[in-house]
C-alpha positions in Angstrom: -5.6 1.3 10.5 -8.4 -1.6 9.9 -6.6 -5.0 9.7 -7.7 -8.3 8.1 -7.3 -11.9 9.6 -4.3 -13.6 10.3 -3.9 -15.8 7.4 -2.3 -19.2 6.6 -1.3 -20.7 3.4 -1.3 -24.3 5.3 -3.2 -26.9 3.4 -6.7 -27.4 6.2 -6.9 -23.9 7.3 -10.1 -23.0 8.9 -10.4 -19.5 7.6 -10.1 -18.5 3.6 -6.6 -16.5 2.9 -8.2 -12.8 2.6 -6.8 -10.1 0.3 -6.1 -6.8 1.8 -8.6 -4.1 2.3 -8.1 -1.1 0.1 -6.4 1.1 2.3 -3.3 -0.7 1.6 -3.3 0.4 -1.7 -4.8 4.1 -1.5 -4.1 5.6 1.8 -1.6 8.1 2.0 -0.7 6.9 5.8 0.3 3.4 4.1 2.3 5.0 1.5 4.3 7.2 3.7 4.7 3.9 6.4 5.8 2.1 3.4 8.1 4.9 2.6 10.1 5.2 5.3 9.9 1.7 6.7 10.4 -0.3 3.4 12.1 1.5 0.8 14.8 3.9 3.0 15.9 0.6 4.4 15.7 -2.3 1.8 18.0 -2.9 -1.7 17.2 -1.2 -4.1 18.0 -1.5 -8.0 20.0 1.4 -9.5 21.7 0.5 -12.6 23.6 -2.4 -14.5 27.6 -2.1 -13.8 28.1 -2.0 -17.5 26.7 1.2 -17.7 29.3 2.8 -15.7 32.3 1.4 -17.8 35.5 3.9 -16.8 36.5 6.8 -13.9 34.0 9.4 -13.9 31.1 7.7 -15.3 28.0 8.1 -13.3 24.3 7.2 -13.6 21.7 9.7 -11.6 18.3 8.3 -10.3 15.9 9.0 -7.7 14.1 6.5 -4.8 10.8 8.3 -4.4 11.8 11.8 -3.0 15.5 10.8 -2.9 18.1 12.1 -6.0 21.2 10.0 -6.6 23.6 9.0 -8.4 26.3 6.0 -8.8 29.8 6.8 -10.2 32.8 5.2 -10.9 35.9 6.7 -9.2 39.6 6.7 -10.1 40.3 3.7 -8.0 37.9 1.2 -10.4 35.3 0.9 -7.4 31.9 2.2 -8.0 30.1 4.6 -4.9 26.6 5.9 -4.6 26.3 9.4 -3.4 23.4 11.7 -2.6 22.7 13.7 -5.6 23.1 17.0 -3.7 25.7 19.5 -3.4 27.2 19.9 0.4 27.0 23.8 0.0 23.2 24.7 -0.8 22.1 21.6 -2.1 21.5 22.2 -5.7 21.7 18.6 -8.0 25.3 17.5 -9.1 24.4 15.8 -12.3 21.6 14.6 -14.4 21.2 11.6 -16.5 24.2 9.4 -17.4 27.4 10.8 -18.3 30.8 11.0 -17.5 33.1 13.9 -16.1 36.7 14.2 -14.6 35.6 16.3 -11.7 31.9 17.1 -10.5 31.0 20.6 -10.7 28.0 21.7 -9.4 26.8 24.0 -11.7 25.2 26.3 -9.0 28.3 27.9 -7.4 31.1 25.6 -8.7 32.2 23.7 -5.7 34.3 20.8 -7.3 34.3 17.1 -5.8 36.5 14.5 -6.7 35.3 10.9 -8.2 35.2 9.9 -4.9 33.3 12.7 -3.1 35.7 14.8 -1.5 35.7 18.5 -2.0 38.7 20.0 -3.8 37.6 23.1 -4.6 34.8 26.0 -4.1 35.3 29.8 -5.5 36.2 32.6 -3.4 37.3 30.3 0.1 41.0 30.3 0.0 42.5 31.6 2.9 38.9 31.6 4.8 40.2 30.6 8.5 36.6 28.8 9.1 36.6 27.0 5.8 37.6 23.4 6.0 37.4 22.0 2.3 39.2 18.6 3.6 36.3 17.9 6.1 33.5 18.6 3.4 32.4 15.3 1.4 29.2 14.1 -0.2 27.1 11.9 1.5 27.8 8.3 0.6 25.3 5.7 1.0 25.5 1.6 0.6 26.0 0.1 -2.3 26.1 -3.5 -3.5 26.8 -5.0 -6.6 24.6 -8.5 -7.1 25.5 -10.4 -10.2 26.4 -7.5 -12.2 23.3 -5.7 -11.0 23.9 -2.3 -8.7 21.8 -1.8 -5.7 21.8 0.6 -3.2 20.5 1.0 0.6 19.4 4.4 2.2 19.7 2.9 5.6 23.2 3.4 6.8 22.9 0.0 9.5 21.8 -2.3 6.2 22.6 -5.8 6.8 24.6 -6.9 3.5 22.4 -8.6 0.5 23.9 -12.0 1.1 22.4 -12.0 4.5 19.1 -10.1 3.4 18.9 -12.6 0.4 20.9 -16.0 1.2 21.2 -18.2 -1.4 19.7 -16.4 -4.2 22.7 -15.4 -6.0 24.0 -19.0 -6.1 20.9 -19.5 -7.6 21.1 -17.1 -10.0 24.3 -18.7 -11.1 23.4 -22.1 -11.3 20.8 -21.1 -13.8 22.6 -18.5 -15.8 26.1 -19.6 -15.2 27.6 -16.8 -17.5 25.5 -13.8 -16.2 28.8 -11.7 -15.5 29.4 -11.4 -19.2 26.0 -9.5 -19.3 26.1 -5.9 -20.6 23.0 -3.7 -20.6 21.3 -3.1 -24.1 17.9 -1.7 -23.7 15.2 -0.3 -21.2 11.8 1.0 -21.8 9.8 2.6 -18.9 6.1 3.6 -18.2 3.7 5.2 -15.7 1.4 2.6 -14.1 -1.9 3.9 -12.5 -2.1 2.0 -9.4 -0.1 1.7 -5.8 3.2 -0.1 -6.0 2.0 -3.1 -4.4 -0.7 -3.8 -7.2 2.0 -3.7 -9.6 4.2 -6.2 -7.8 1.4 -8.4 -7.1 0.4 -8.5 -10.9 4.0 -9.5 -11.2 4.2 -12.2 -8.9 1.1 -14.4 -9.7 0.5 -16.3 -13.2 -3.0 -17.1 -12.1 -4.2 -14.4 -14.9 -1.3 -15.7 -17.6 -3.1 -18.3 -19.3 -6.6 -15.8 -19.5 -4.1 -12.4 -20.5 -0.8 -13.1 -21.3 -1.6 -16.0 -23.8 1.0 -14.6 -25.9 4.0 -15.3 -23.1 2.4 -18.4 -21.9 2.8 -19.8 -25.8 6.0 -18.1 -26.9 8.2 -18.1 -23.8 7.0 -20.9 -20.8 5.1 -23.7 -20.5 2.4 -22.7 -18.2 1.7 -26.6 -16.9 5.0 -26.1 -15.4 5.1 -22.5 -14.0 5.1 -22.3 -10.7 6.4 -19.5 -7.9 7.4 -20.4 -4.4 9.3 -18.8 -1.6 12.9 -18.7 -1.6 13.9 -20.2 1.8 13.2 -18.0 4.6 13.9 -14.9 2.9 12.0 -12.1 1.2 12.8 -13.5 -2.2 9.9 -15.2 -4.9 11.4 -17.7 -7.3 9.5 -18.2 -10.7 10.3 -21.6 -12.4 9.1 -22.7 -15.2 10.1 -25.4 -18.3 10.9 -23.7 -21.7 8.3 -23.3 -23.9 9.6 -25.5 -27.0 6.2 -25.4 -29.4 5.6 -24.0 -32.8 4.8 -20.7 -31.1 8.0 -20.3 -29.4 9.4 -16.4 -29.5 12.9 -17.7 -30.2 15.3 -20.9 -29.9 14.5 -21.5 -25.9 16.6 -24.4 -26.1 19.8 -24.8 -23.1 18.2 -23.7 -19.9 14.3 -23.2 -18.1 12.9 -20.2 -17.3 13.6 -18.5 -13.9 13.0 -15.4 -12.1 14.0 -14.0 -8.7 11.5 -11.2 -7.1 13.6 -9.1 -4.3 11.2 -7.6 -1.7 10.3 -4.7 -2.5 10.5 -3.4 -6.1 13.3 -5.7 -8.5 13.4 -9.0 -10.3 15.7 -10.4 -12.4 14.4 -12.7 -14.8 16.2 -15.2 -16.7 14.2 -16.8 -19.9 15.1 -19.6 -21.5 18.7 -19.8 -23.1 19.8 -17.4 -20.7 18.3 -14.2 -21.9 18.4 -11.9 -19.0 15.9 -9.4 -18.2 14.7 -7.2 -15.4 11.7 -5.3 -13.9 11.5 -2.8 -11.2 9.3 -0.4 -9.8 9.6 2.9 -8.3 6.5 4.2 -5.6 5.3 7.8 -7.0 2.6 8.4 -4.8 -0.1 6.2 -3.3 -1.9 5.7 -6.8 1.2 6.0 -8.9 4.0 3.8 -9.9 6.7 3.9 -12.5 8.1 0.6 -14.0 11.1 0.3 -15.7 11.9 -3.3 -17.7 15.6 -3.8 -18.7 17.4 -6.0 -21.3 20.8 -7.1 -21.4 22.9 -9.0 -24.1 26.8 -10.4 -23.7 27.8 -7.6 -25.5 25.0 -5.1 -25.0 24.0 -5.2 -28.8 20.6 -6.2 -30.1 20.7 -8.9 -32.4 17.3 -9.9 -34.5 15.9 -12.5 -32.2 16.7 -10.0 -28.6 15.0 -7.3 -31.2 12.0 -9.4 -31.5 11.5 -10.8 -27.9 11.9 -6.8 -26.7 8.7 -5.6 -29.1 6.8 -8.7 -28.3 7.2 -8.3 -24.9 6.6 -4.6 -25.0 3.6 -4.8 -27.2 2.4 -7.9 -25.3 3.0 -8.8 -21.6 4.3 -5.4 -20.7 1.3 -3.4 -22.1 -1.4 -5.9 -21.3 -0.1 -5.4 -17.4 -0.3 -1.5 -17.8 -4.3 -2.2 -18.2 -4.5 -5.0 -15.9 -3.4 -3.1 -12.9 -5.1 0.3 -13.7 -8.4 -1.2 -13.7 -7.1 -2.9 -10.2 -6.4 0.3 -8.7 -9.7 1.9 -10.1 -11.6 -1.2 -8.8 -10.2 -0.7 -5.4 -11.6 2.8 -4.9 -14.9 1.6 -5.3 -17.4 1.3 -2.7 -18.6 -2.2 -3.5 -15.0 -3.7 -3.1 -14.4 -5.9 -0.3 -11.3 -8.3 0.2 -12.1 -11.6 -1.5 -10.4 -14.9 -0.7 -7.3 -15.7 -2.4 -6.8 -18.9 -4.5 -4.6 -20.8 -2.1 -3.7 -24.5 -3.8 -1.3 -26.3 -1.2 0.1 -27.7 -4.5 0.9 -24.3 -5.8 1.4 -24.1 -9.3 0.2 -21.2 -11.9 -3.2 -21.1 -10.7 -2.4 -20.4 -6.8 -2.0 -17.2 -5.4 0.0 -18.2 -2.4 2.9 -15.7 -3.4 0.0 -12.7 -3.2 -0.3 -14.0 0.7 3.4 -14.1 1.1 3.7 -10.4 -0.7 0.7 -9.1 1.9 2.4 -10.6 5.0 5.5 -9.0 4.3 4.1 -5.4 3.9 1.9 -6.0 7.1 4.9 -6.9 9.1 6.1 -3.1 8.1 3.3 -1.3 8.3 0.7 -2.5 10.7 3.1 -1.7 13.9 
């Protein structure tokens, strides 16, 4: 694999900090390594706990080519299982719903809400059939500020060890975050590599040029900054609230903060405690699905929240879809060469030091 020079974001570095060669965004081999070494070993967002309100509530989703579902058990606990029957592999559930038991639609093998096999037609009296020893394959699960995360690595460290201090920082900015419930989500396919999408989110160098409504309606761009959160693989976005005449809504009460958790989730807290999320699902080397979620204190959408959701979808969200598509196409150009990133030691809105961090995190995983 083509290598790039070692980088430093320290002021006075002798060489410029260069971007990544195009193969990091286009190569099937790099994508395969990212799948195995990053996404199958990281804490990834599934859904908000409020979408699973009572025993039997389930939510089905996918991580790359792995199908899973989260379900609330009769004991009130949340569990995640691979969405595959232990008999011959058929999916057990689809979408969002509720069921007293889990019945495979292929041969009617039946599991309880804790994943234990409770019945299989035609097996009564079979000497070599031990139903008690058959359970759905469980996946590690944690709830982070009301958001459900899963990790396909059985040896994964707890989120509190992977992202130390982040939960406390989220709660400091939004003390009543546990009162939030799922309100709405929209999604789109992005014609780009997942890292192109993640990079685009984690710099605001382009905000004053492209996202003018966001820069005038939500944040004070002059105060915007993105910094690493301690030694974790987390990027912290922070800004003062936009209080001018162009503000989308009443932004008083708190400032803007966003916490990007590598490799593909961001929890945003807009001024006044308006909670929203992004998460990205890689589909192929040059295809990604992005999800945009919104949350309110009771799961309803009032006029102000409706206005913000619609403005965001029609401006920032739509603008980013156009940007990342063009970048991905440009990475396939014979004329593309990695250029220098804009690294300002004072950081701020016009610095791309956050991109250098993302590149380092990627290369730590895929270059070995």
